[in-house]
VEXKOLMI-27636 format. One line per field, with one value per atom (N, C-alpha, C): residue number from 1; atom name; residue in one letter; x, y, z. Coordinates in nm, 2 decimals. Layout:
! residues N
k NUM, ... .
a CA, ... .
r A, ... .
xx X, ... .
yy Y, ... .
zz Z, ... .
This chain:
! residues 109
k 1, 1, 1, 2, 2, 2, 3, 3, 3, 4, 4, 4, 5, 5, 5, 6, 6, 6, 7, 7, 7, 8, 8, 8, 9, 9, 9, 10, 10, 10, 11, 11, 11, 12, 12, 12, 13, 13, 13, 14, 14, 14, 15, 15, 15, 16, 16, 16, 17, 17, 17, 18, 18, 18, 19, 19, 19, 20, 20, 20, 21, 21, 21, 22, 22, 22, 23, 23, 23, 24, 24, 24, 25, 25, 25, 26, 26, 26, 27, 27, 27, 28, 28, 28, 29, 29, 29, 30, 30, 30, 31, 31, 31, 32, 32, 32, 33, 33, 33, 34, 34, 34, 35, 35, 35, 36, 36, 36, 37, 37, 37, 38, 38, 38, 39, 39, 39, 40, 40, 40, 41, 41, 41, 42, 42, 42, 43, 43, 43, 44, 44, 44, 45, 45, 45, 46, 46, 46, 47, 47, 47, 48, 48, 48, 49, 49, 49, 50, 50, 50, 51, 51, 51, 52, 52, 52, 53, 53, 53, 54, 54, 54, 55, 55, 55, 56, 56, 56, 57, 57, 57, 58, 58, 58, 59, 59, 59, 60, 60, 60, 61, 61, 61, 62, 62, 62, 63, 63, 63, 64, 64, 64, 65, 65, 65, 66, 66, 66, 67, 67, 67, 68, 68, 68, 69, 69, 69, 70, 70, 70, 71, 71, 71, 72, 72, 72, 73, 73, 73, 74, 74, 74, 75, 75, 75, 76, 76, 76, 77, 77, 77, 78, 78, 78, 79, 79, 79, 80, 80, 80, 81, 81, 81, 82, 82, 82, 83, 83, 83, 84, 84, 84, 85, 85, 85, 86, 86, 86, 87, 87, 87, 88, 88, 88, 89, 89, 89, 90, 90, 90, 91, 91, 91, 92, 92, 92, 93, 93, 93, 94, 94, 94, 95, 95, 95, 96, 96, 96, 97, 97, 97, 98, 98, 98, 99, 99, 99, 100, 100, 100, 101, 101, 101, 102, 102, 102, 103, 103, 103, 104, 104, 104, 105, 105, 105, 106, 106, 106, 107, 107, 107, 108, 108, 108, 109, 109, 109 .
a N, CA, C, N, CA, C, N, CA, C, N, CA, C, N, CA, C, N, CA, C, N, CA, C, N, CA, C, N, CA, C, N, CA, C, N, CA, C, N, CA, C, N, CA, C, N, CA, C, N, CA, C, N, CA, C, N, CA, C, N, CA, C, N, CA, C, N, CA, C, N, CA, C, N, CA, C, N, CA, C, N, CA, C, N, CA, C, N, CA, C, N, CA, C, N, CA, C, N, CA, C, N, CA, C, N, CA, C, N, CA, C, N, CA, C, N, CA, C, N, CA, C, N, CA, C, N, CA, C, N, CA, C, N, CA, C, N, CA, C, N, CA, C, N, CA, C, N, CA, C, N, CA, C, N, CA, C, N, CA, C, N, CA, C, N, CA, C, N, CA, C, N, CA, C, N, CA, C, N, CA, C, N, CA, C, N, CA, C, N, CA, C, N, CA, C, N, CA, C, N, CA, C, N, CA, C, N, CA, C, N, CA, C, N, CA, C, N, CA, C, N, CA, C, N, CA, C, N, CA, C, N, CA, C, N, CA, C, N, CA, C, N, CA, C, N, CA, C, N, CA, C, N, CA, C, N, CA, C, N, CA, C, N, CA, C, N, CA, C, N, CA, C, N, CA, C, N, CA, C, N, CA, C, N, CA, C, N, CA, C, N, CA, C, N, CA, C, N, CA, C, N, CA, C, N, CA, C, N, CA, C, N, CA, C, N, CA, C, N, CA, C, N, CA, C, N, CA, C, N, CA, C, N, CA, C, N, CA, C, N, CA, C, N, CA, C, N, CA, C, N, CA, C, N, CA, C, N, CA, C, N, CA, C, N, CA, C, N, CA, C, N, CA, C, N, CA, C, N, CA, C .
r M, M, M, S, S, S, R, R, R, K, K, K, L, L, L, L, L, L, V, V, V, I, I, I, V, V, V, A, A, A, I, I, I, A, A, A, L, L, L, V, V, V, V, V, V, A, A, A, A, A, A, V, V, V, S, S, S, G, G, G, G, G, G, I, I, I, A, A, A, I, I, I, A, A, A, A, A, A, G, G, G, V, V, V, G, G, G, D, D, D, D, D, D, D, D, D, D, D, D, P, P, P, L, L, L, T, T, T, G, G, G, A, A, A, S, S, S, L, L, L, Q, Q, Q, K, K, K, A, A, A, T, T, T, A, A, A, A, A, A, A, A, A, L, L, L, A, A, A, H, H, H, T, T, T, G, G, G, G, G, G, G, G, G, T, T, T, V, V, V, V, V, V, E, E, E, S, S, S, E, E, E, V, V, V, G, G, G, D, D, D, D, D, D, G, G, G, A, A, A, A, A, A, Y, Y, Y, D, D, D, V, V, V, E, E, E, V, V, V, R, R, R, R, R, R, P, P, P, D, D, D, G, G, G, K, K, K, I, I, I, V, V, V, E, E, E, V, V, V, E, E, E, L, L, L, N, N, N, S, S, S, S, S, S, Y, Y, Y, G, G, G, V, V, V, I, I, I, G, G, G, S, S, S, D, D, D, T, T, T, D, D, D, D, D, D, D, D, D, G, G, G, P, P, P, N, N, N, D, D, D, N, N, N, D, D, D, G, G, G, A, A, A, N, N, N, D, D, D, D, D, D .
xx 0.09, 0.01, 0.07, 0.20, 0.29, 0.35, 0.37, 0.39, 0.34, 0.20, 0.08, 0.06, 0.09, 0.04, 0.17, 0.29, 0.41, 0.38, 0.33, 0.31, 0.21, 0.10, 0.03, 0.05, 0.14, 0.16, 0.30, 0.36, 0.47, 0.40, 0.27, 0.19, 0.16, 0.09, 0.02, 0.10, 0.26, 0.35, 0.40, 0.42, 0.44, 0.33, 0.21, 0.09, 0.11, 0.11, 0.10, 0.26, 0.34, 0.46, 0.43, 0.37, 0.34, 0.26, 0.14, 0.04, 0.09, 0.19, 0.22, 0.35, 0.39, 0.50, 0.41, 0.30, 0.23, 0.15, 0.13, 0.07, 0.19, 0.32, 0.40, 0.46, 0.47, 0.48, 0.39, 0.25, 0.17, 0.20, 0.23, 0.26, 0.37, 0.44, 0.59, 0.54, 0.63, 0.62, 0.46, 0.39, 0.28, 0.30, 0.34, 0.37, 0.26, 0.13, -0.01, -0.06, 0.03, -0.01, -0.04, -0.21, -0.28, -0.21, -0.27, -0.24, -0.33, -0.27, -0.34, -0.32, -0.37, -0.36, -0.34, -0.22, -0.19, -0.15, -0.07, -0.06, -0.18, -0.25, -0.38, -0.48, -0.49, -0.54, -0.47, -0.30, -0.28, -0.26, -0.22, -0.21, -0.38, -0.47, -0.59, -0.63, -0.64, -0.62, -0.54, -0.43, -0.34, -0.44, -0.48, -0.54, -0.63, -0.73, -0.85, -0.84, -0.73, -0.72, -0.64, -0.60, -0.51, -0.64, -0.74, -0.84, -0.98, -0.95, -1.09, -1.19, -1.15, -1.26, -1.32, -1.38, -1.41, -1.39, -1.40, -1.41, -1.30, -1.20, -1.10, -1.14, -1.12, -1.15, -1.03, -0.91, -0.79, -0.68, -0.59, -0.44, -0.36, -0.22, -0.11, 0.00, 0.10, 0.24, 0.29, 0.36, 0.38, 0.47, 0.50, 0.64, 0.65, 0.73, 0.79, 0.83, 0.88, 0.93, 0.84, 0.74, 0.63, 0.64, 0.58, 0.63, 0.45, 0.36, 0.20, 0.10, 0.03, -0.07, -0.21, -0.28, -0.41, -0.49, -0.61, -0.71, -0.82, -0.84, -0.97, -1.07, -1.21, -1.33, -1.40, -1.36, -1.41, -1.59, -1.63, -1.80, -1.80, -1.75, -1.75, -1.74, -1.70, -1.71, -1.53, -1.46, -1.31, -1.24, -1.15, -1.03, -0.91, -0.87, -0.73, -0.65, -0.54, -0.42, -0.34, -0.32, -0.26, -0.14, 0.01, 0.13, 0.19, 0.21, 0.28, 0.42, 0.50, 0.62, 0.60, 0.71, 0.71, 0.66, 0.67, 0.61, 0.50, 0.42, 0.25, 0.23, 0.35, 0.36, 0.31, 0.22, 0.18, 0.32, 0.36, 0.46, 0.39, 0.27, 0.22, 0.06, -0.02, -0.13, -0.17, -0.23, -0.29, -0.42, -0.51, -0.63, -0.65, -0.70, -0.74, -0.81, -0.79, -0.88, -0.96, -0.94, -0.97, -1.12, -1.20, -1.35, -1.44, -1.58, -1.70, -1.67, -1.61, -1.61, -1.46, -1.38, -1.23, -1.21, -1.15, -1.12, -1.02, -0.91, -0.82, -0.69, -0.70, -0.65, -0.45, -0.40, -0.25, -0.20, -0.28, -0.25, -0.32, -0.33, -0.45, -0.31, -0.39, -0.27, -0.29 .
yy -0.15, -0.01, 0.15, 0.12, 0.26, 0.30, 0.17, 0.23, 0.26, 0.22, 0.25, 0.43, 0.44, 0.59, 0.69, 0.62, 0.69, 0.73, 0.61, 0.65, 0.74, 0.74, 0.85, 1.00, 1.00, 1.15, 1.19, 1.08, 1.15, 1.18, 1.13, 1.19, 1.33, 1.29, 1.45, 1.56, 1.52, 1.61, 1.67, 1.56, 1.60, 1.66, 1.63, 1.72, 1.86, 1.86, 2.00, 2.10, 2.02, 2.08, 2.14, 2.04, 2.04, 2.18, 2.18, 2.28, 2.41, 2.40, 2.56, 2.60, 2.51, 2.57, 2.62, 2.56, 2.61, 2.75, 2.76, 2.88, 3.01, 2.98, 3.05, 3.10, 3.02, 3.01, 3.07, 3.05, 3.17, 3.28, 3.35, 3.48, 3.55, 3.43, 3.50, 3.61, 3.72, 3.80, 3.89, 3.87, 3.95, 4.08, 4.18, 4.32, 4.41, 4.35, 4.43, 4.47, 4.54, 4.59, 4.70, 4.71, 4.85, 4.92, 5.07, 5.15, 5.19, 5.24, 5.28, 5.40, 5.47, 5.57, 5.71, 5.77, 5.90, 5.86, 5.75, 5.74, 5.68, 5.66, 5.65, 5.77, 5.83, 5.98, 6.06, 6.08, 6.15, 6.11, 6.00, 5.94, 5.97, 5.92, 5.95, 6.08, 6.16, 6.34, 6.36, 6.32, 6.36, 6.26, 6.16, 6.08, 6.15, 6.17, 6.25, 6.37, 6.45, 6.57, 6.56, 6.46, 6.45, 6.38, 6.33, 6.26, 6.32, 6.45, 6.52, 6.48, 6.38, 6.32, 6.18, 6.13, 5.96, 5.89, 5.78, 5.68, 5.61, 5.59, 5.52, 5.36, 5.29, 5.12, 5.07, 5.10, 5.02, 5.12, 5.08, 5.17, 5.03, 5.07, 4.97, 5.06, 4.98, 5.03, 4.97, 5.11, 5.09, 5.02, 5.00, 4.96, 4.95, 4.92, 4.99, 5.12, 5.20, 5.32, 5.41, 5.35, 5.45, 5.38, 5.49, 5.47, 5.40, 5.48, 5.44, 5.43, 5.34, 5.34, 5.32, 5.43, 5.44, 5.39, 5.34, 5.30, 5.39, 5.47, 5.57, 5.54, 5.51, 5.50, 5.63, 5.66, 5.78, 5.81, 5.94, 5.89, 5.83, 5.85, 5.78, 5.65, 5.55, 5.45, 5.37, 5.46, 5.42, 5.41, 5.31, 5.31, 5.35, 5.44, 5.51, 5.45, 5.42, 5.39, 5.53, 5.59, 5.66, 5.63, 5.67, 5.63, 5.75, 5.73, 5.85, 5.84, 5.93, 5.93, 5.95, 5.92, 5.92, 6.03, 6.18, 6.30, 6.27, 6.25, 6.20, 6.27, 6.32, 6.37, 6.27, 6.31, 6.21, 6.19, 6.10, 6.06, 5.97, 5.94, 5.86, 5.82, 5.80, 5.74, 5.67, 5.59, 5.49, 5.44, 5.45, 5.43, 5.25, 5.18, 5.05, 4.99, 4.93, 4.89, 4.77, 4.71, 4.55, 4.58, 4.58, 4.59, 4.51, 4.53, 4.46, 4.47, 4.60, 4.65, 4.62, 4.54, 4.52, 4.49, 4.51, 4.46, 4.38, 4.38, 4.28, 4.32, 4.47, 4.53, 4.52, 4.58, 4.59, 4.69, 4.80, 4.84, 4.75, 4.65, 4.63, 4.57, 4.61, 4.57, 4.48 .
zz -0.01, -0.03, 0.00, 0.09, 0.07, -0.07, -0.14, -0.28, -0.36, -0.38, -0.44, -0.38, -0.27, -0.21, -0.27, -0.27, -0.32, -0.46, -0.53, -0.69, -0.69, -0.63, -0.63, -0.61, -0.48, -0.46, -0.56, -0.62, -0.73, -0.87, -0.92, -1.03, -0.98, -0.83, -0.83, -0.84, -0.76, -0.77, -0.93, -1.02, -1.15, -1.22, -1.19, -1.24, -1.22, -1.07, -1.04, -1.06, -1.09, -1.14, -1.29, -1.35, -1.50, -1.54, -1.47, -1.48, -1.42, -1.32, -1.27, -1.38, -1.45, -1.55, -1.67, -1.69, -1.79, -1.75, -1.66, -1.62, -1.62, -1.62, -1.58, -1.72, -1.83, -1.96, -2.02, -1.96, -2.09, -2.01, -1.88, -1.87, -1.87, -1.94, -2.03, -2.16, -2.13, -2.25, -2.22, -2.11, -2.14, -2.09, -2.14, -2.04, -2.08, -2.06, -2.06, -1.93, -1.89, -1.73, -1.74, -1.69, -1.71, -1.59, -1.64, -1.59, -1.46, -1.34, -1.24, -1.16, -1.10, -1.00, -1.08, -1.04, -1.08, -1.24, -1.29, -1.38, -1.49, -1.46, -1.54, -1.59, -1.44, -1.45, -1.56, -1.55, -1.63, -1.78, -1.81, -1.95, -2.02, -1.93, -1.96, -1.99, -1.96, -2.00, -2.14, -2.13, -2.22, -2.37, -2.33, -2.47, -2.50, -2.40, -2.43, -2.50, -2.44, -2.53, -2.65, -2.72, -2.81, -2.94, -2.87, -2.98, -2.96, -2.87, -2.90, -2.81, -2.72, -2.62, -2.69, -2.62, -2.61, -2.52, -2.51, -2.38, -2.38, -2.28, -2.27, -2.26, -2.30, -2.34, -2.28, -2.26, -2.23, -2.19, -2.11, -2.10, -2.04, -2.07, -2.03, -2.05, -1.97, -1.95, -2.12, -2.18, -2.30, -2.36, -2.47, -2.55, -2.67, -2.75, -2.85, -2.88, -2.74, -2.73, -2.62, -2.65, -2.56, -2.41, -2.34, -2.18, -2.13, -2.24, -2.19, -2.33, -2.32, -2.41, -2.39, -2.46, -2.42, -2.51, -2.52, -2.61, -2.62, -2.73, -2.69, -2.79, -2.75, -2.86, -2.87, -2.99, -3.03, -3.04, -3.05, -3.08, -3.19, -3.31, -3.42, -3.43, -3.31, -3.26, -3.35, -3.37, -3.41, -3.28, -3.28, -3.17, -3.20, -3.09, -3.17, -3.04, -3.08, -2.97, -2.96, -2.84, -2.79, -2.76, -2.83, -2.76, -2.67, -2.54, -2.49, -2.46, -2.43, -2.35, -2.21, -2.10, -1.97, -1.92, -1.99, -1.93, -1.99, -2.05, -2.10, -2.20, -2.27, -2.42, -2.53, -2.64, -2.72, -2.81, -2.83, -2.92, -3.03, -3.05, -3.17, -3.14, -3.27, -3.26, -3.40, -3.37, -3.45, -3.45, -3.57, -3.57, -3.57, -3.46, -3.46, -3.58, -3.66, -3.78, -3.76, -3.61, -3.63, -3.52, -3.60, -3.59, -3.67, -3.63, -3.75, -3.89, -3.92, -4.05, -4.13, -4.03, -4.08, -4.18, -4.27, -4.43, -4.46, -4.34, -4.34, -4.45, -4.50, -4.59, -4.54, -4.66, -4.67, -4.53, -4.45, -4.37, -4.23, -4.24, -4.09, -4.00, -3.90, -3.81, -3.70 .
């Protein structure tokens, strides 16, 4: 009976280790950390000023040279991703064409 218990415990440990490894691997490279607090407030204000209004639908710590990324849904329904530097200055923006009318054209992101 003790050998059977040892095998069951060993299998349980392997399953736990493998599933834990999968969870860790799934998080690798995921740098979509949402903004909070003062950073969120300042980034939101800068993005809305740039787009002329709208609703913030997502914010995150930036990548590709931007300190912050803020996605704004404009009143016309289009999503604009606003890229900000560490001083909350706009360094770029791009209309996100992934939506119900997305044509998957040459400029598709």
